[in-house]
N, C-alpha and C positions, 0 to 999 in steps of 0.2 A: 504492499499500499504505501509505504513510502517513496520507492522509486516512480510511482505514477506518481502522487503528488506532487514530486520535483521536479517532475518534468512538463507538467503544467502550470507551473507555480513562474511569474513572469514572462511568457514567453508570447506570442502576439496574437495566440487564439483568447486569451486570458484578458490582457490588456484590449483586445480587440472588446471582447464581450465587454467588459467594463465599457469602454468608451460606447457602446452601441446605446449602455443604458440611460449614458448620458447625452448622447445626441438625440435619444428619442422623445427625452424628460423636455430637451431645449426649447425655448421657443423660437430660436432665431439660428441660423445656418450656423456649424464654431470654423475657425481655422486652427492647423494642427495646435500656435504658440497656447490657446483658450485653450485647447483641447489637454494640454501638456497642464497645463495649471488647474484645471477639472479634474486632470485623474487625483492630480496630487491632494485637491479639496476631498473630492470624494474618497478615497481613503484614508484620510489623515484628517477628518472632519473635527475632529476634538481640538485642534490647534489653533480654529476659531472659538472666539469669545462665543458662547452664548450657540453653542452648534451640537448637532448630536454625537453622539457615541461615535468615536473611530469604528470603520469597520478592522482593520489590519492593527496590530500592537505598533503601543508606538517605539523606538528605536532613539539611540543616539546619532546625529543627525544627517535626522531621517531627510531633511528638509533637500539634500544635498539631491534628492530623487528628480526635483525639478528641471534638475540639470542633465541629464544623465539618459532620460528616457525617450530622449526626440526618436533614435532610432527606433525602437520597442516599437513607440506608440503608431508611426509611418511604416509600418510591417504591418499592424493591427488592423488599420486605418486601410490600406491597400488589400488584408483580407478581406475587408468589411465590403470594400466597395467590388471587388470579385466576385464574393458570394450574390452580390442585390441587396444587399442590407441595407447602405445607405447609398444615399446621391452624392456627388460630385456636381458642384456648383462652382463657376470661375465668373469671377468680379475683376473688378483692376483694382480690388485689393487684395487679391488672389485667390486660391482655393480655398472656398468649405466645404464642408462637411452638412448635409442633412439628413434627417430621418425620410422614410417614405411607408408606402404600406406593407411592406415585408418588413419594417422593423419593429413594429409592434406585433405583429402577429408571430414574429418568431420568437421574442423575450415574456409573449405568455405563454410560454412551453415551459419555463422557468420554474420550477414548482418550489424549489429548496427555500427554508430559513435565510440564507445568506443570499438568495436571489431576490426575497423578499426589503431586505434590509437595503441592498444595492440600489433597489427601485426607488425607495424613499428616501437616501444621498443624493440619490440623481435628481431626484425634484425639490430638497431641497436647494442644493448646487445651484440650479435653473433658476427658482424663485428669489436667490440672494445675491445670486453674480450675473446671472444673464443681461441684468441693464445696467452693469459695468460699462464703461467704453472698455477699448483697447487697453488707451494708456489707464487709466482710473485701475484696470484688473491689473494691470501690470506694477502700478504704482504701490497697490495692495499688498502684491506680492512680495517684490522689492523690500518693501515699510517691515517687515512681516518675517521675511527668511529665516533671518538670521535666530530669531525667536526660535522656530522651530526645530525642537530637537533640540534643542542647546539644554534643556536641565537635568543631563546625562553627563552632558561633559567640566564642570567644574572641578579642579584637580586637587584633594586636598593634601593638605603640609601636617606635620604633624601640628604645629602653630591651633591648625582651624580645629583642633581634637581637642 
C-alpha cells in the first residue's frame, strides 16, 4: 500500500485532480500562476487566518512549494486538457484554463471524505480569492510567504532553554 501511495503523491495525476477541483469551483478562467497560488492555498489553507483546516499536514518551510511546483502543475494541466476535463482559453493575457461540462461530471464520481473536503476548500479558495486581481493575489502571497511554515524553523540555543 505504501508504494501505491508514494507512486501517486505529487504526480501530475494527483496535482491535476486537485487543480480540477479548483478550476471547477472558480468563477473565472485561471492562468498557471494563479493555479500555483491556489494549489498552495488549497492544501495549506490553515496558513490563512480564519480559513478552514489544511488538507495536508504542516511541515517546515512548506511555502517553498509555491516556487517549485510550476513544472508539476503544468504537467497536471496538460493531462486535464488531454482528457477533455478543462478548456484552454487564449487571451491577450496568455493561456487560461476553465471548466467545462465534463469537469463537474467527472468530479461527481469522487465520493471519498478527502474529495469532499477538497471540494469544500476549492469553493472557499474561489470565494475568497477570485475577486483579487493578479497583482493583489501576488502581493498577498509575497507579503505572507515568509510567515508560512516558519513556525518550525526557529533554532534554539542553550540561552533559550
